[in-house]
N, C-alpha and C positions, 0 to 999 in steps of 0.2 A: 137922714141916717140910712145906711145900707140895709136892705132886706134881701138875703140870698136865697132862703128856702121858704117853701109854703108850709112845711112841717119839720119839726126837729125834736128828737128825744135828747134830753140832757141828763147825764149820769154824773152826779157829784160823788165820786168814790172817796168817802171820808176815811177809809182804812188805808194807812200807809203800808205799802207793799214792797217786797224786795224787787230788785231791778229786773230780774228775769221774768217774774210773774207779771209785772207791769207791761212788758213787751208782749207776753203771751195773751193777756187780756185784750189788748188792742187787736191782735190777729184774730182772736175768737170773735170779737165784735165785727170785724170785717167779714168773717165767714157767715155770720148769722143775722146781721142787720137787715131789716126790711124797709127802713127809712133812715134818712141822715141822722147820725148819732154823734153828739159832742160829749166827750168824757173829760172831766178834770180829775187829776190825781196827784198824789204825793209819794214820797220815798221813805222806806223804813230806815235806811242809812244813807249817808252821803254817797252819791253814785256818779258814774260817768257812762253815758251812752255814746256809741260811735256808729257812724253810718256803715252800711253794708259793704262799701268798697274801701273803707279805711283800713290801713295796716294795723294789726293787733299791737305790734311793738310800739307804734306811735301813741296809741291809746294808753297802753300800760305805762309809758314814761310820763304821760300827762296825769294819769289817774292817781298815782301814789297808793294810798291805803283805801281809796274809794272802791266800792263794788263796781265792776265793769260788766257791761252788756252790749252785745252787738245788736243794732237795730235791723229790722227787715227793710226799713226805708233807707234812702241815701243820706247825703249830707255829711257833716263833719263831726267833730268831738264836742259834746255838750256836757257841762257840769250840772248836776241836779242836787237838790236839797233845799235850797232857798228860793227856787223858782216856782212859778205856777206852770205845771205841765198839762198839756191837753192832747187829745187825739180827736180827729174828725173822720168818721167813716161815711162814705157815700155809696150806697149799693148800686150795682149796675142797672137795677130796675128803675132807679130814680132819674128823672129827666136831666137833672143837673150833672149826672155822670158824663153827659155829652160835652160838657165844658172842657176846655184844654186844661192840663195840669197847672199851667201858668195862670189861667183865669181863676181857678180855685184858690191858688196860693195868694193872689192879689186880693181877691174878695174877702178871704178870711182875715188877712192882715188889715184891710180897711176896717173890718169889724173890731179888731183889737185897737186900732188907732182911735176909732170913735169912742170906745169904752175908756181909753186913757184920757181923752178929752173930757169925759164926764168926771174923771178924777182930778181935773185941773192941770193935766200934764199935756203940753202942746206937742204931741207926737206927730211925726211926718212919715210919709212913705218914700223909701229910697227910689229915685228915678234912674239911677245908674249903679253899676257894680263897681266895687273897689277892688284893687289888685289883691289877689290871694296871697296872704303872708304866712299862713299856717293851716293845719288841719282843724284848728279851733273854730267852731262855727261862728262864735260871736266876735271873732277877730275880722271877719270878712263879710261885709254887707253885700247882698246881691239885690237886683231889681225887685222891688215890692217888699223888702224887709221893712220893719218898723224901727224908726230912729227917734231918740231923744237927744237933741243937739247933734253931736257927731257920733254918738254911741248907738250901736245896734242893740235893741232891747227885746226884739221878738224875731225868731227865725223858725223854720220848719223844714221837714223833709217828707217825701211822698213815696208811695208804692202803689202801682196800678195793676190790678189783676182782673180776671174774668168776673170775679165776685163784686168788684167795686174799686174804690179809691180810698186809701188810708193816708191821712196827713197827720204826722206827729209834730207837735210844736212846743216851744219853751218860751215863756215870757219872764224876762229877768229885770223886773222893776221892783225896788224895795218898797215895802209898806203900802201895798195895794189894799184898798178897802175891802171889806167883806162883800160889798155889792159889785165888785169888779166882774167876777165871773158871770153873775146874772146879767149885767149890762152887755157883756160880750155876747152871751147867748141871745139876748134880745136883739142885738144888732144884726145877727144872722137870721133870726126868725122871731118876730114878736109873739107868735103863738106857740112857742116851744113848750114841751111837756117834760116835767121832771119824772124820772123813773129810776128804779133800782135794778141791779143785776138779778138775773134768774140763777138759781142754784145750778142749772144745767150749763149755763155759760161759764160760771166759775170752774165747774168740773172740767169742761172742755179746755179752758185756759190752763189748768194744772197739767193736763195731758200734753199740751203743746209745750209748756215750760219744761217738763221732764224730758221730752224727746228732742227739744231744739235749743231754747234759749239758755238753759242751765248746763248745757254740755260744753266740754272743752273743744269738741270738734267744731261747733258753731262759733264759739268765741274766737278761736284762733284760725279760722278758715283762710285768713289772708294775712 
């Protein structure tokens, strides 16, 4: 089994939050993390997140009545509500920050694959990219995405800053067991530690949400 990190904080965010606050919490974690941090989270309402470079009109056509939010990371359009969503932050002070973004992407997806195998699901890692057919993330497998049969079931997008690297991902496999998230975290780091948010982090996330992710300027910037 893969072991990517020497230490890892795991935050199981059991409160379902609105789309803009979910994005803001991930950014606040990137600002403040002192060691790699894996966050699992859910959505208050059916939502759609779309990558930094995606045209708002394309996302709006796909989203219908869903809550829309533009991610700080790249990638395409992702539907949320029934998926398991996660973020991984790697601070610049961590030696794993020196890995290439592709190496991080591949390593995390190997952890997802291993956890799916523990569920009895024979997932594979994509070895080649498929032709892009739309802005929908799960319509277009790229190298190192997770596949079940011909279907892409896990994808992610990244943002790299001076503070560190943020990877936001979605796992779209029905009826995962309650142990899946624990197995995924253990695949990345057997010695992971469960922790909760600090009030200061949530407060900072609310500031980011109000000034950025909840604004029409950010949502419609492209």
